[in-house]
C-alpha positions, 0 to 999 in steps of 0.5 A, a space after each residue: 693326189 687321190 692315189 697317193 691321199 689313198 696309199 698313205 692310209 692304207 700304209 698307215 692301216 696296216 703299220 697299226 694293225 702289225 703291233 702285238 696286244 699287250 695282255 692287261 689287267 681289265 682296270 675296276 673299281 675297288 673301295 677306298 679305305 685307309 690301315 685301319 681295316 687291317 688293323 680292324 680286321 686282323 686283330 681277331 687273328 693275332 697279335 699287334 705289337 710296335 717294333 722298334 724298327 718298322 713299327 706296327 707289325 702283326 703277328 697271327 696265332 697260328 701253329 708253331 710251324 708256320 710260314 708263311 706262303 707255304 702253311 694253308 695254301 697254294 698257288 693259281 695262274 693268274 692274269 699277274 702270273 702264280 697267286 697265293 690263294 690262301 686258307 685262313 680267313 685273314 689271309 686277303 691281307 698279308 699275302 697281298 700287301 706289305 713284306 713278311 720279316 722273322 725276328 728271332 725275339 718274336 717270330 714271324 710277323 707282317 708289316 703292313 703297306 698298301 699296294 696290293 699283288 699276287 704274292 710278295 716272293 722270290 722264285 729260284 728253280 732247283 734240278 726238279 724243284 719250283 723253290 720260294 720265298 718271302 720278301 722282307 721290307 723294303 726289297 724292291 724288285 729291281 734288287 732282287 731281278 738283280 741277284 742283290 737278294 737270296 732270302 736265307 735257307 728256312 725261308 724256302 718252299 719247294 715243290 716239285 716239279 712233277 706236282 707244282 701248279 695242281 690244286 693238291 701242290 701243297 700236299 707235295 710241299 718237301 719237308 723242311 729236313 730238305 731243304 738243305 740237300 735241294 740248295 746243294 744242287 744248282 739253282 737258278 733264279 726266276 726273274 719272270 716279271 709282269 707289269 700292270 695292276 692299278 699302280 702299275 707295279 712290276 711284279 714276279 710271276 715265277 716260272 711260265 705257264 708252259 714250262 709246267 705244263 710240260 714238265 707236270 703233264 696237265 693243263 694249268 687252268 686260268 683263275 678270274 679274279 673277282 673283287 670280293 665285297 668284304 674281307 675274306 676269300 674264295 676259291 670255287 672252281 676257276 674263280 677266286 673271289 677276294 677282297 682287295 680295295 684300293 689302301 690309301 696312306 693317311 696324310 701325316 697332319 690327320 690322325 693317324 690309324 693305329 690298332 685298339 690292342 698294341 702288346 709290348 714286344 716283352 710281351 710276346 710269347 717268344 715260344 715261336 722262336 723255336 719254331 722248326 720252320 725258322 729255326 736255321 737249318 744245318 748247313 749243307 757245306 758241313 754235312 754230319 760224317 758218316 762212316 760206314 759200318 764194319 761187316 762180320 766183325 763178331 762182338 766179343 765180351 770183356 771180362 767183368 773188371 773186379 771190383 775190391 770190397 768196401 762199403 763204397 759196393 751195395 751189390 758186390 759178392 760176399 767172400 766165400 766163409 774160410 774154414 776154422 783149421 780143425 782142433 788137434 788132440 793134445 798127446 798128453 791130455 787125450 780127448 776122452 773117447 766118445 766126444 766127437 770132435 768139434 765141427 769146423 763152423 765158419 769165421 764171422 766175417 767183419 762188417 763189411 756192407 750191407 747184409 
């Protein structure tokens, strides 16, 4: 009997020791806030507007080429996968909470939410490139994995695989003019996911770490995330300090947070809608015609077309003056000797134009 108990205990110990460890993000204690932290902290860097569909949205004050998850930032590898690190003083919020969307009348705007994530983007890979684009509001990760969401072409940012993962990768993001050519290639969705965090949320992690290392030829350094006590973020070495509190939604029965200053939609400047980053590009399926230049064809100069004289031709040449007919002597009255013949004088022309 004792032998049976010992064998059973040994088998149970071996069974539990064979279970692979699960990758988990260390649980941290964060302050609890509501949406008012967004309304207050982002106001100096943009405008709050009441969107007819979404309610309160935020429009950043930035250059017309602004594109979310492309302008002034880069990717780092963390426990959550590829995580966006921004250089904007306000980047701690709009790139990790909520979603971005574009409206031709207002430009890019951000809709707040209370779930923190490393980034809210969709990933694809093309021959020689990795690409990503913002997730619109209401698009769940399951929809992306099922192939039900592909962002518009102008929303995409591409980086060559040789530079992706490097600290200077932002200097190698492809220009907007090449997006159409890259999209002509055969693309494939990157649906690598990770489940974890404070809310056990599913995140899209982007390309695999090993793939990036093999293609760039450089090791990918893991960056540790630390909590920042106030709004903002900073990257020092392999440590990223970021403010990421727990954001609670205010119950409907309680007074709702709101921005102190709200612009009406008609007051929002429309200069952003002409942004090269958001203007639709030429469809890659309809390329402009390219005709080969002719070779060894001499240029032929055409003779000028003669124009009829008239008052409407201010620069036309004057006609050559006509000579008056010589005066013949009358036989009955011969000219006196010593008197020279009259010289032929040009006839006066009528006023046919400016003299």
